[in-house]
MARBA-3410 file (N, C-alpha, C, O; in Angstrom, 1 decimal):
70
105.3,135.7,100.3,104.5,135.8,99.7,105.1,135.8,98.1,105.0,134.9,97.3 ~ 105.8,137.2,98.0,106.7,137.1,96.7,107.5,136.1,96.7,107.6,135.5,95.6 ~ 108.1,135.6,97.6,109.1,134.3,97.0,108.4,133.0,96.8,108.9,132.1,96.2 ~ 107.5,133.0,97.4,106.5,131.6,97.2,106.4,131.6,95.3,106.9,130.7,94.6 ~ 105.5,132.7,94.7,105.3,133.2,93.6,106.8,132.9,92.5,107.0,132.2,91.5
107.5,133.5,93.1,108.6,133.5,92.3,109.4,131.9,92.2,109.9,131.5,91.2 ~ 109.4,131.2,93.4,109.7,130.1,93.2,108.8,128.9,92.3,109.3,128.0,91.7 ~ 107.3,129.2,92.4,106.6,128.6,91.6,106.7,128.9,89.9,106.7,128.0,89.0 ~ 106.9,130.3,89.8,107.0,130.7,88.3,108.1,130.0,88.1,108.2,129.4,86.9 ~ 109.1,129.7,88.8,110.8,129.5,88.0,110.5,127.9,87.9,111.3,127.3,87.2
109.4,127.0,88.7,109.7,125.7,88.3,108.4,125.7,87.2,108.6,124.9,86.3 ~ 107.4,126.2,87.1,106.1,126.2,86.1,106.6,126.5,85.1,106.2,125.8,84.1 ~ 107.8,127.7,84.8,108.5,127.7,83.3,109.3,126.5,82.9,109.5,126.0,81.7 ~ 110.0,126.0,84.1,110.9,125.1,83.5,110.5,124.0,83.4,111.2,123.0,83.0 ~ 109.1,123.9,83.7,107.9,122.3,83.0,107.8,122.7,81.7,108.1,121.9,80.8
107.2,124.2,81.3,106.8,124.5,79.9,107.7,124.2,79.1,107.2,123.9,78.0 ~ 109.3,124.3,79.3,110.5,124.4,78.3,110.8,123.0,78.1,111.4,122.6,77.1 ~ 110.4,122.3,78.9,110.9,120.8,78.7,110.5,119.9,77.4,109.5,120.3,76.8 ~ 110.8,119.5,77.2,110.8,118.4,75.8,110.9,117.2,76.4,109.8,116.7,76.7 ~ 112.1,116.5,76.6,112.1,115.1,77.0,112.0,115.1,78.5,111.9,113.9,78.8
112.1,115.7,79.4,111.6,115.7,80.9,109.9,115.4,81.1,109.4,114.7,81.9 ~ 109.3,116.0,80.1,107.6,115.8,80.2,107.5,114.3,79.9,106.6,113.7,80.5 ~ 108.1,113.5,79.1,107.8,112.4,78.7,108.3,111.2,80.1,107.7,110.3,80.6 ~ 109.4,111.9,80.4,110.1,111.2,82.0,109.3,111.3,82.9,109.3,110.3,83.8 ~ 108.6,112.3,83.1,107.7,112.7,84.4,106.3,111.7,84.3,105.7,111.2,85.3
106.1,111.6,82.9,105.0,110.9,82.4,105.0,109.4,82.7,104.0,108.7,83.0 ~ 106.3,109.1,82.6,106.7,107.7,82.8,106.8,107.3,84.2,106.4,106.3,84.7 ~ 107.4,108.4,84.9,107.6,108.4,86.4,106.0,108.2,87.4,105.7,107.6,88.4 ~ 105.1,109.1,86.5,103.7,109.2,87.1,103.3,108.0,86.9,102.8,107.5,87.9 ~ 103.4,107.2,85.9,102.5,105.8,85.5,103.0,104.8,86.2,102.4,103.8,86.6
104.2,104.9,86.5,105.0,103.7,87.7,104.9,103.9,88.9,105.2,103.0,89.7 ~ 104.4,104.9,89.2,103.9,105.5,90.7,102.3,104.9,90.9,102.0,104.2,91.9 ~ 101.6,105.2,90.0,100.6,104.6,89.9,100.0,103.1,89.7,98.8,102.8,90.0 ~ 101.0,102.4,89.2,101.2,101.0,89.1,101.3,100.2,90.4,100.7,99.3,90.8 ~ 102.7,101.0,91.0,102.9,100.5,92.0,102.2,100.7,92.9,102.1,99.8,93.6
101.5,101.7,93.3,100.9,102.2,94.5,99.3,101.8,94.4,98.7,101.6,95.5 ~ 98.7,101.7,93.1,97.2,101.2,93.3,97.3,99.7,92.5,97.0,98.7,93.2 ~ 97.7,99.5,91.1,97.5,98.3,91.0,98.1,97.0,91.7,97.4,96.0,92.1 ~ 99.2,97.0,91.8,100.0,96.4,92.9,99.4,96.1,94.4,99.2,95.0,95.0 ~ 99.3,97.0,94.7,98.5,96.8,96.0,96.9,95.7,96.4,96.5,94.8,97.2
96.3,96.5,94.8,94.7,95.6,94.7,95.1,94.3,94.3,94.6,93.3,94.7 ~ 95.9,94.2,93.6,96.1,92.2,93.6,97.2,91.5,94.4,97.2,90.3,94.4 ~ 98.2,92.3,95.0,99.3,91.6,95.8,98.9,91.1,97.1,98.9,90.0,97.6 ~ 98.2,92.4,97.6,98.5,93.1,99.1,96.6,93.0,99.6,96.2,94.1,100.1 ~ 96.0,92.1,99.5,94.5,92.5,99.6,94.1,92.3,101.1,94.3,91.2,101.8
93.5,93.2,101.5,93.4,93.4,103.0,92.7,91.5,103.6,91.6,91.2,103.2 ~ 93.3,90.8,104.3,92.9,89.8,104.2,92.2,89.7,106.0,91.5,88.7,106.3 ~ 92.5,90.7,106.7,91.9,90.7,108.1,90.4,91.4,107.8,89.6,91.2,108.7 ~ 90.0,92.1,106.7,88.7,92.5,106.8,88.4,91.6,105.9,87.4,92.0,105.3 ~ 88.6,90.8,105.6,87.7,89.5,105.1,87.3,88.2,106.0,86.4,87.4,105.9
88.1,88.2,106.8,88.3,87.2,108.0,87.5,87.3,109.2,86.9,86.4,109.8 ~ 87.6,88.6,109.7,87.1,89.6,110.7,85.7,90.5,110.4,85.6,90.9,109.3 ~ 84.8,90.7,111.4,83.8,91.9,111.1,84.2,93.1,111.7,83.9,94.2,111.1 ~ 84.9,93.0,113.1,85.1,94.2,113.9,86.5,94.6,113.7,87.2,93.7,113.1 ~ 87.0,95.5,114.1,87.9,96.1,114.6,88.7,95.4,116.2,89.9,95.2,116.5
87.9,95.1,116.8,88.2,94.3,118.2,88.7,93.2,118.0,89.8,93.0,118.5 ~ 88.0,92.1,116.9,88.4,90.9,116.4,89.8,90.7,115.8,90.5,89.7,115.9 ~ 89.9,92.0,115.0,90.9,91.9,113.9,92.5,92.1,115.2,93.5,91.4,115.4 ~ 92.2,93.2,115.7,93.0,93.4,116.9,93.7,92.3,117.9,94.8,92.3,118.4 ~ 92.3,91.3,117.9,92.8,90.3,119.1,93.5,89.4,118.1,94.6,89.0,118.6
93.2,89.1,117.0,94.0,88.1,116.3,95.8,88.6,115.7,96.8,87.9,115.5 ~ 95.7,89.8,115.6,96.6,90.4,115.6,98.0,90.2,116.8,99.1,89.7,116.6 ~ 97.4,90.8,118.1,98.0,90.2,118.9,98.3,89.3,119.3,99.4,89.2,119.9 ~ 97.3,88.2,119.2,97.7,86.9,119.4,99.0,86.3,118.3,100.0,85.8,118.7 ~ 98.8,86.6,117.1,100.1,86.1,116.5,101.1,86.8,116.8,102.1,86.1,116.6
101.3,88.2,117.3,102.5,88.5,117.3,103.1,87.9,118.9,104.3,87.5,118.9 ~ 102.2,87.8,120.2,102.6,87.2,121.1,102.6,85.3,121.5,102.7,84.5,122.5 ~ 102.3,85.1,119.8,102.5,83.4,120.0,103.9,83.1,120.1,104.8,83.7,119.5 ~ 103.8,82.2,120.9,105.4,81.2,120.8,105.4,80.5,120.0,104.3,80.1,119.5 ~ 106.6,80.2,119.5,106.8,79.2,118.4,107.5,78.1,118.6,107.7,77.3,117.7
END
């Protein structure tokens, strides 16, 4: 427990004394938010949920598409 507390205090003190690093972390967090939330909503919609009502229908469709010969 003491080791975990020392490690946490090390990182907390390090983040408190940062100047440029705080801005960089804010930029990183904003980018991650954009990548994982905004882009997912607009570019990766849940097509299966809009076409089919049940999980069984979705599963059957996926299996059919995977096993279909070209």
